N, C-alpha and C positions, 0 to 999 in steps of 0.2 A: 520207339519212344526215346531210347537212348540217343538217337541220331538227332531227334527234335531237340534233345537237350543242348546236345553239342552246337547245332545252329542257333539256338537262342544265346548260349555262352558266347558264341562269335560275334553275334550283332552287339551284345552288351560290351564286349572287350573292344570291338571296333569303334563304338560310339563313346567310350569312355576315354579311348586314346585321343579321338578326334576332340573331344571336349577339353581334354587337357592340352592338347596342342594349340587350340583357340585360347585357351586361358593364359598359357606361356607365350602366346604371340609365335608359335612356330607354323610352319606350313602344314597343309593337310597332306602334302606329299610324304612328309616324314612320319606322320601318324599312320598312314597307308603302309609304309615301309615297316615301321615298328609292329604294327598289327600282323603283317605277313611273317615277319620273324617269330614274333610270340606264338602265332598259330601253328607255325610250322612246328616248332618245340612241342605245343600241346598235342597236336596230332600225332607226331612221333612218338611220344611218350604213351599215346592210346594204342598204336600199333604194336609198340613194344611190350606192353601190358598184355595186350591180347595174345599174342603169341607165346611169351614166356610164362605167364602166369595162369591166364585163362585155358591156355592149351589149345587156341585155334591155330590151324595151318596158314601159312603166309598166304596161300591161294585163296582163302576165307577173308583174310584181313584186308588184303589189298585194295579190293574194291571198295571197302568201306574207308580205308584210308584216303583213297582219291576222292570219295564223296565229301568225307568231312573236312578233308584240306581244301579241296579244289572249289567246291561251291562258295563258301563263304570269300575265298582269295579271289574268285572271279568277279564276285559280287563287289568287293572293295574294289579290285582294278578298274571296273566298270563305272563304279561311283565317282572314282577319283578322276577318270577320264571324262565324265560328263559335267560332275559339279566342282572339280579340284580348280585351285586358284595356286 
């Protein structure tokens, strides 16, 4: 369930940044780069929290990090490649 919340959050963040870029007449590529940067920070905080505060070992957290960061990032890059201007 928590992973689905992260995916929904990623979609909302990406959509919000693309909407802001369109409103400010900026390129969608800039919005994609901004999304990936913000999402890396959020995903990194999540793995840090899981290891230091929740007590999970890195071996358990790493695959979750790859999933939480990788899937939305790949989706954003694919959409930018297919639809980007």
